[in-house]
N, CA, C and O of each residue as an XYZ file, in Angstrom:
624
protein
N      93.913     63.542    120.112
C      93.038     64.211    119.142
C      92.415     65.251    119.643
O      91.795     65.080    120.693
N      92.430     66.495    119.053
C      91.787     67.399    119.333
C      90.521     67.648    118.492
O      90.436     67.917    117.293
N      89.308     67.449    119.659
C      87.793     67.665    118.695
C      87.650     68.827    119.425
O      88.009     69.062    120.579
N      86.884     69.777    118.335
C      86.014     71.136    118.864
C      84.873     71.282    117.577
O      85.129     71.173    116.378
N      83.676     71.534    118.140
C      82.525     71.820    117.487
C      82.216     73.055    117.663
O      81.610     73.587    118.593
N      82.798     73.617    116.438
C      82.531     75.458    116.065
C      81.185     75.593    115.541
O      80.885     75.482    114.352
N      80.224     75.892    116.701
C      78.626     76.194    115.842
C      78.565     77.462    114.765
O      79.122     78.552    114.892
N      77.850     77.071    113.829
C      77.592     77.543    112.736
C      79.039     78.033    111.189
O      79.028     78.823    110.245
N      80.128     76.946    111.779
C      81.277     77.143    111.191
C      81.399     75.477    111.055
O      80.426     74.982    110.486
N      82.343     74.612    111.447
C      82.863     73.368    111.075
C      83.184     72.592    112.630
O      83.494     73.209    113.649
N      83.042     71.272    112.533
C      83.603     70.336    113.674
C      85.163     70.136    113.018
O      85.464     70.127    111.825
N      85.710     70.039    113.746
C      87.390     70.143    114.120
C      87.613     68.074    114.812
O      87.086     67.519    115.776
N      88.496     67.592    113.872
C      88.823     66.472    114.399
C      90.740     66.376    114.026
O      91.286     65.894    113.033
N      91.307     66.969    115.130
C      92.433     67.018    114.261
C      93.670     66.161    115.404
O      93.576     65.838    116.588
N      94.511     66.048    114.645
C      95.401     65.023    115.026
C      97.087     65.859    114.920
O      97.807     66.018    115.905
N      97.372     66.214    113.786
C      98.705     66.855    113.633
C      99.000     68.150    113.444
O      98.504     68.672    112.445
N      99.700     68.828    114.165
C     100.293     70.298    114.408
C     101.375     70.629    113.405
O     102.534     70.481    113.791
N     101.143     71.095    112.053
C     102.473     71.159    111.362
C     102.678     72.368    111.316
O     101.734     73.090    110.993
N     104.417     73.162    111.731
C     104.771     74.225    112.295
C     105.865     74.393    111.248
O     106.789     73.636    110.951
N     105.436     75.861    110.657
C     106.728     76.623    109.900
C     107.885     77.160    110.762
O     107.752     77.564    111.917
N     108.658     77.131    110.293
C     109.867     77.505    111.443
C     109.986     79.038    111.490
O     109.397     79.549    112.443
N     110.664     79.922    110.610
C     111.225     81.060    110.667
C     110.043     81.961    110.538
O     109.256     81.665    109.639
N     109.806     82.880    111.182
C     108.750     83.970    110.942
C     107.609     83.330    111.970
O     106.566     83.862    112.349
N     108.185     81.917    112.326
C     106.887     81.434    113.093
C     107.001     81.116    114.564
O     106.495     81.647    115.553
N     107.991     79.876    114.381
C     108.171     79.706    116.068
C     109.241     80.188    116.170
O     109.461     80.263    117.379
N     110.300     80.684    115.464
C     112.003     81.026    115.409
C     111.993     82.727    114.558
O     111.298     83.357    113.761
N     112.886     82.841    115.125
C     113.240     84.378    114.715
C     114.678     83.895    114.806
O     115.250     83.545    115.839
N     115.480     83.945    112.843
C     116.768     83.626    112.663
C     117.510     82.671    112.558
O     118.731     82.536    112.480
N     116.153     81.615    112.564
C     117.018     80.439    112.790
C     116.741     79.614    114.501
O     116.669     78.389    114.601
N     116.627     80.486    115.614
C     116.504     80.157    116.944
C     114.794     80.190    117.671
O     113.879     80.966    117.395
N     114.809     79.290    118.454
C     112.880     78.988    119.228
C     112.677     80.369    120.020
O     113.449     80.643    120.938
N     111.623     81.249    119.658
C     110.908     82.076    120.331
C     110.953     81.498    121.595
O     110.727     80.309    121.820
N     111.350     82.645    122.714
C     110.560     82.367    124.253
C     109.490     81.484    124.160
O     108.809     81.555    123.137
N     109.159     80.559    125.126
C     108.295     80.154    125.248
C     107.552     79.296    124.886
O     106.668     78.789    125.577
N     107.894     78.958    123.448
C     106.936     78.031    122.291
C     107.309     76.659    122.667
O     106.486     75.901    122.154
N     108.096     76.081    123.266
C     108.707     74.885    123.599
C     107.565     74.383    124.959
O     106.957     73.316    124.872
N     107.393     75.338    126.209
C     106.672     75.234    126.976
C     105.232     75.201    126.509
O     104.363     74.476    126.993
N     105.040     76.230    125.325
C     103.697     76.341    124.599
C     103.024     74.574    124.324
O     102.002     73.941    124.590
N     104.192     74.380    123.712
C     103.927     72.809    122.969
C     103.849     71.897    124.023
O     103.011     71.000    123.939
N     104.681     71.979    125.140
C     104.633     70.906    125.986
C     102.886     70.761    126.385
O     102.189     69.779    126.641
N     102.656     71.904    126.316
C     100.910     72.091    126.926
C      99.848     71.264    125.631
O      98.622     71.377    125.643
N     100.381     70.698    124.898
C      99.872     69.916    123.767
C      99.976     68.405    123.728
O      99.364     67.682    122.942
N     100.935     67.959    124.791
C     101.060     66.763    124.869
C     100.450     65.903    124.588
O      99.596     66.151    125.439
N     100.023     64.904    124.051
C      99.054     63.687    123.859
C      97.693     64.452    123.202
O      96.506     64.132    123.276
N      98.167     65.273    122.719
C      96.662     66.289    122.563
C      96.831     65.483    120.629
O      96.430     64.448    120.095
N      97.680     66.753    120.160
C      98.308     66.329    118.837
C      99.910     66.379    118.646
O     100.732     66.970    119.347
N     100.083     65.715    117.679
C     101.322     65.488    117.425
C     102.109     66.617    116.816
O     101.549     66.658    115.720
N     102.811     67.343    116.784
C     103.867     68.962    116.696
C     104.946     68.348    115.488
O     105.621     67.361    115.779
N     105.064     68.929    114.225
C     105.759     68.466    113.242
C     106.836     69.987    112.769
O     106.308     71.075    112.539
N     107.727     69.860    112.727
C     108.179     71.116    112.112
C     108.403     71.067    110.255
O     109.163     70.267    109.710
N     107.726     71.899    109.652
C     107.850     71.268    107.931
C     109.028     72.791    107.469
O     108.480     73.672    106.808
N     110.435     72.987    107.812
C     110.927     73.515    106.828
C     112.093     73.485    105.441
O     112.198     72.443    104.793
N     112.544     74.152    105.245
C     113.706     74.023    104.315
C     114.544     74.251    104.668
O     115.475     73.917    103.936
N     114.896     74.879    105.838
C     116.040     74.644    106.668
C     117.003     75.795    106.409
O     118.225     75.656    106.462
N     116.507     76.716    106.182
C     117.034     78.039    105.367
C     118.468     78.682    106.512
O     119.231     79.554    106.098
N     118.586     78.173    107.693
C     119.329     79.170    108.657
C     120.418     77.670    108.673
O     121.633     77.866    108.664
N     119.980     76.488    108.692
C     120.763     75.120    109.099
C     120.569     74.808    110.384
O     121.457     74.346    111.100
N     119.375     75.046    110.760
C     119.126     75.090    112.570
C     118.392     74.107    112.928
O     118.285     73.961    114.146
N     117.666     73.136    112.045
C     116.338     72.737    111.800
C     116.055     71.516    112.875
O     115.021     71.324    113.514
N     117.522     70.595    112.889
C     117.863     69.529    113.496
C     117.798     69.960    114.986
O     117.037     69.509    115.842
N     118.926     71.105    115.155
C     119.003     71.629    116.409
C     117.679     72.139    117.120
O     117.550     72.197    118.343
N     116.755     72.484    116.236
C     115.706     73.265    116.935
C     114.477     72.065    116.952
O     113.633     72.145    117.845
N     114.401     71.078    116.063
C     113.420     70.095    116.444
C     114.121     69.163    118.234
O     113.399     68.718    119.126
N     115.148     69.157    118.211
C     115.434     68.643    119.739
C     115.067     69.440    120.750
O     114.521     69.067    121.788
N     115.339     70.452    120.481
C     115.298     71.701    121.484
C     113.866     71.326    121.419
O     113.940     70.660    122.451
N     112.653     71.197    121.081
C     111.785     71.548    121.057
C     111.195     70.101    121.328
O     110.023     69.969    121.681
N     112.039     69.030    121.152
C     111.238     67.356    121.278
C     110.133     67.096    120.327
O     109.112     66.493    120.659
N     110.379     67.616    118.995
C     108.994     67.787    117.930
C     109.661     66.998    116.967
O     110.869     67.026    116.730
N     108.607     66.131    116.301
C     109.152     65.528    114.758
C     109.560     66.645    113.668
O     108.947     67.703    113.524
N     110.662     66.256    112.941
C     110.840     67.389    111.816
C     110.861     66.855    110.563
O     111.420     65.774    110.378
N     110.182     67.622    109.415
C     109.966     67.310    108.494
C     110.985     68.471    107.313
O     110.694     69.646    107.093
N     112.061     67.787    106.771
C     112.620     68.810    106.139
C     112.354     68.468    104.373
O     112.451     67.365    103.834
N     112.033     69.650    103.789
C     111.952     69.666    102.119
C     113.223     70.368    101.617
O     114.203     70.804    102.220
N     112.841     70.330    100.132
C     113.840     70.824     99.694
C     113.781     72.022     99.404
O     112.590     72.336     99.398
N     114.693     73.244     99.051
C     114.807     74.297     98.350
C     114.111     74.572     96.814
O     114.634     74.088     95.810
N     113.170     75.204     96.760
C     112.348     75.231     95.616
C     110.901     74.808     95.881
O     110.867     74.126     96.905
N     109.805     74.951     95.378
C     108.889     75.250     95.699
C     108.179     74.933     96.702
O     107.057     74.429     96.745
N     109.051     75.328     97.714
C     108.422     74.648     99.355
C     107.158     75.414     99.315
O     107.580     76.071    100.266
N     106.001     75.935     99.093
C     104.952     76.253     99.060
C     104.060     74.912     98.897
O     103.111     74.560     99.598
N     104.860     73.999     97.323
C     103.695     72.991     96.994
C     104.518     72.034     97.605
O     103.995     70.975     97.259
N     105.618     71.727     98.397
C     105.778     70.651     99.347
C     105.332     70.952    100.205
O     104.682     69.934    100.445
N     105.090     71.681    101.066
C     104.121     72.235    102.290
C     102.893     71.527    102.262
O     102.306     70.821    103.083
N     102.651     71.911    101.066
C     100.641     71.609    100.623
C     100.740     70.305    100.945
O     100.415     69.851    102.042
N     101.239     69.582     99.906
C     101.822     68.123     99.868
C     101.798     67.227    101.226
O     101.201     66.208    101.572
N     102.449     67.835    101.640
C     102.674     67.407    103.397
C     101.682     66.888    104.076
O     101.493     65.761    104.533
N     100.653     68.529    104.086
C      99.546     68.263    104.542
C      98.675     67.595    104.340
O      97.804     67.386    105.185
N      98.678     66.998    102.973
C      97.663     66.122    102.154
C      98.043     64.986    102.795
O      97.326     64.253    103.476
N      99.421     64.845    102.504
C      99.759     63.390    103.122
C      99.669     62.870    104.460
O      99.589     61.656    104.648
N      99.679     63.963    105.699
C      99.021     63.561    106.593
C      97.401     63.499    106.661
O      97.027     62.892    107.664
N      96.707     63.814    106.120
C      95.743     63.980    106.090
C      94.950     65.549    106.202
O      94.975     65.711    107.422
N      94.548     66.277    105.861
C      94.445     67.326    105.675
C      93.334     67.854    106.599
O      93.344     68.920    107.215
N      92.372     66.909    106.582
C      91.281     67.175    107.446
C      91.666     66.678    108.810
O      90.652     66.283    109.386
N      92.608     66.565    109.452
C      93.015     66.106    110.642
C      94.589     67.298    111.114
O      95.319     67.343    112.104
N      94.539     67.966    110.028
C      95.830     69.244    110.347
C      95.512     70.638    110.748
O      94.763     71.358    110.087
N      96.231     71.081    112.094
C      96.011     72.218    111.685
C      97.668     72.832    111.484
O      98.603     72.441    112.183
N      97.808     73.977    110.263
C      98.484     74.366    110.345
C      99.004     75.976    110.719
O      98.211     76.916    110.659
N     100.750     76.191    111.193
C     100.639     77.689    111.315
C     101.629     78.087    110.775
O     102.532     77.254    110.703
N     101.834     79.113    110.332
C     102.516     79.651    109.447
C     102.508     81.017    109.194
O     101.373     81.488    109.119
N     103.649     81.990    109.003
C     103.357     83.346    108.326
C     103.666     83.673    106.768
O     103.052     84.624    106.284
N     104.443     83.059    106.067
C     105.007     83.416    104.694
C     104.518     82.920    103.265
O     103.988     81.836    103.024
N     104.768     83.809    102.482
C     104.268     82.886    101.463
C     104.426     81.811    100.506
O     103.876     81.622     99.421
N     105.465     81.018    101.265
C     105.573     79.430    100.856
C     104.451     78.648    102.101
O     104.307     77.429    102.200
N     103.826     79.570    102.867
C     102.930     78.625    104.155
C     101.303     78.515    103.403
O     100.402     77.775    103.797
N     101.231     79.563    102.112
C      99.879     79.656    101.978
C      99.683     78.631    101.702
O      99.482     77.998    102.739
N      99.593     77.877    100.660
C      98.979     76.968    100.367
C      98.571     75.760    101.323
O      97.549     75.078    101.248
N      99.776     75.643    102.385
C      99.839     74.943    103.527
C      99.053     75.445    104.417
O      98.910     74.607    105.308
N      98.456     76.412    104.636
C      97.197     77.250    105.689
C      95.659     76.801    104.639
O      94.521     76.410    104.896
N      96.228     77.042    103.729
C      94.662     76.914    102.606
C      94.288     75.820    102.738
O      93.090     75.592    102.905
N      95.478     74.559    102.686
C      94.879     72.972    102.676
C      94.341     72.258    104.373
O      93.390     71.484    104.483
N      95.213     72.747    105.564
C      94.535     72.573    106.620
C      93.250     72.322    106.945
O      92.476     72.457    105.997
N      92.863     72.065    107.767
C      91.731     71.182    108.267
C      91.857     73.236    108.957
O      91.364     73.983    108.111
N      92.263     73.813    109.907
C      92.692     74.854    110.210
C      94.045     75.480    110.671
O      94.808     75.183    111.591
N      94.079     76.539    109.623
C      95.453     77.661    109.472
C      94.976     78.173    110.257
O      93.800     78.275    110.606
N      96.466     78.792    110.839
C      96.427     79.868    112.230
C      97.998     80.759    111.138
O      98.950     80.108    110.707
N      97.833     82.178    110.959
C      98.676     82.634    110.471
C      99.099     83.478    111.632
O      98.237     83.787    112.455
N     100.498     83.939    111.809
C     101.241     84.515    112.850
C     101.691     85.296    112.199
O     102.328     85.023    111.182
N     101.382     86.948    112.792
C     102.242     87.737    112.193
C     102.648     88.017    113.286
O     101.999     88.554    114.184
N     104.395     87.486    113.328
C     105.145     88.671    114.274
C     106.278     89.080    113.893
O     106.273     89.313    112.684
N     107.576     89.336    114.555
C     108.141     90.145    114.186
C     109.016     90.283    112.790
O     109.805     91.162    112.442
N     108.622     89.209    112.195
C     108.687     89.021    110.287
C     107.673     90.045    109.634
O     107.930     90.833    108.724
N     106.584     89.888    110.226
C     105.418     90.444    109.347
C     104.669     89.152    109.079
O     104.724     88.255    109.920
N     104.044     89.014    108.077
C     102.906     88.507    107.390
C     102.987     88.534    106.033
O     103.369     89.618    105.591
N     102.699     87.506    105.056
C     102.468     87.995    103.493
C     100.831     87.956    103.594
O     100.080     87.199    104.209
N     100.594     89.036    102.774
C      99.278     89.226    103.102
C      98.546     87.748    102.376
O      97.622     87.556    103.167
N      98.503     87.226    101.888
C      98.198     85.997    101.092
C      98.285     84.817    102.353
O      97.436     83.936    102.217
N      98.894     84.715    103.171
C      99.361     83.801    104.452
C      97.769     84.652    105.281
O      96.713     84.058    105.494
N      97.981     85.766    105.527
C      96.528     86.472    106.572
C      95.662     85.752    105.641
O      94.779     85.117    106.217
N      95.662     85.681    104.582
C      94.106     85.627    103.619
C      93.744     84.276    103.963
O      92.605     83.963    104.311
N      94.618     83.551    103.876
C      94.358     82.077    103.350
C      94.408     81.224    104.356
O      94.558     80.007    104.249
N      94.201     82.257    106.022
C      94.114     81.439    107.415
C      92.933     81.470    107.940
O      91.991     81.820    107.229
N      92.809     81.259    108.737
C      91.108     80.755    109.758
C      91.231     81.512    110.668
O      90.265     82.219    110.956
N      92.301     81.601    111.326
C      92.846     82.765    112.630
C      93.873     83.506    112.398
O      94.681     82.976    111.636
N      94.102     84.373    112.710
C      95.554     85.633    112.287
C      96.140     85.510    114.049
O      95.294     85.404    114.938
N      96.884     85.524    114.218
C      97.393     85.963    116.289
C      98.888     87.021    115.790
O      99.309     87.273    114.662
N      99.299     87.368    116.883
C     100.311     87.779    116.931
C     101.395     87.146    117.267
O     102.395     87.664    116.771
N     101.630     86.081    118.018
C     102.876     85.512    118.318
C     102.614     83.979    118.723
O     101.956     83.746    119.737
N     103.235     82.709    117.768
C     103.021     81.815    118.269
C     102.689     80.833    119.904
O     102.180     79.713    119.940
N     102.980     81.351    120.672
C     102.244     81.226    122.052
C     100.918     81.480    121.631
O     100.250     80.492    121.326
N     100.498     82.386    121.567
C      98.852     83.015    120.912
C      98.220     81.702    119.874
O      97.082     81.378    120.213
N      98.717     81.001    118.814
C      98.662     80.170    118.077
C      98.567     78.894    119.029
O      97.548     78.238    118.814
N      99.372     78.405    120.003
C      99.344     77.252    120.545
C      98.511     77.121    121.476
O      98.071     76.025    121.822
N      98.099     78.526    122.143
C      97.001     78.477    123.054
C      95.999     78.692    122.471
O      95.036     78.661    123.237
N      95.737     78.905    121.436
C      94.130     78.701    120.944
C      93.892     76.937    121.127
O      92.817     76.442    121.464
N      95.148     76.154    120.825
C      94.678     74.862    120.814
C      94.786     74.096    122.291
O      94.428     72.926    122.417
N      95.345     74.922    123.449
C      94.939     74.252    124.298
C      93.892     74.740    125.016
O      93.296     74.063    125.853
N      93.654     75.740    124.779
C      92.031     76.236    125.558
C      91.639     76.107    123.832
O      92.196     76.910    123.083
N      90.851     75.270    123.349
C      89.893     75.426    122.436
C      88.464     76.231    122.630
O      87.760     76.453    121.645
N      88.158     76.563    123.667
C      86.777     77.811    123.707
C      87.120     79.020    123.417
O      86.244     79.885    123.405
N      89.016     79.484    123.000
C      89.034     80.609    122.324
C      88.919     79.922    120.777
O      88.558     80.825    120.022
N      89.039     79.051    120.264
C      89.005     78.727    118.759
C      87.664     79.272    118.839
O      87.498     80.488    118.746
N      86.644     78.434    119.012
C      84.923     78.540    119.178
C      84.844     79.984    119.375
O      84.622     80.545    118.302
N      84.957     80.875    120.473
C      84.859     82.062    120.107
C      85.007     82.884    119.184
O      84.239     83.804    118.905
N      86.107     82.570    118.602
C      86.958     83.612    117.501
C      85.834     83.126    116.129
O      85.291     84.003    115.457
N      85.658     82.019    115.924
C      84.786     81.203    114.573
C      83.419     81.215    114.864
O      82.890     81.860    113.958
N      82.624     80.858    115.613
C      81.390     80.731    115.406
C      80.791     81.958    114.690
O      81.047     83.130    114.410
N      79.996     81.160    114.578
C      79.146     82.284    112.974
C      77.566     82.561    113.916
O      76.650     83.208    113.409
């Protein structure tokens, strides 16, 4: 569990890390460099879970390569399925990382939403729904492995 007290904002007790795939931790279905290493820095702190509709058909391979749990959703209404998944985990214990239109409800539902503006860009609504915006997934995961960065960004 990751406990963070952000002065003037809120206290977090995070257990789950829900990760979108394409545009967030992968490009064209392949994991971005250094994601596996950055995830390993969170071992024993957060339980990472990839949530995807498996657009490129690489989810199983990606989950195995990164050593994380995989949650495949159906094509169609991915936005609501991702938000429901976050709520089922217990939204107050979830940090969600995404970039697309189908991540907006997930980012808003999670206790902490992080939007990644990477090579695919990011949906403006996802940027608005997030608590923090970063330029790559390694920076997103770095915020979690060095929580004082979160405090510095979110404190009021």
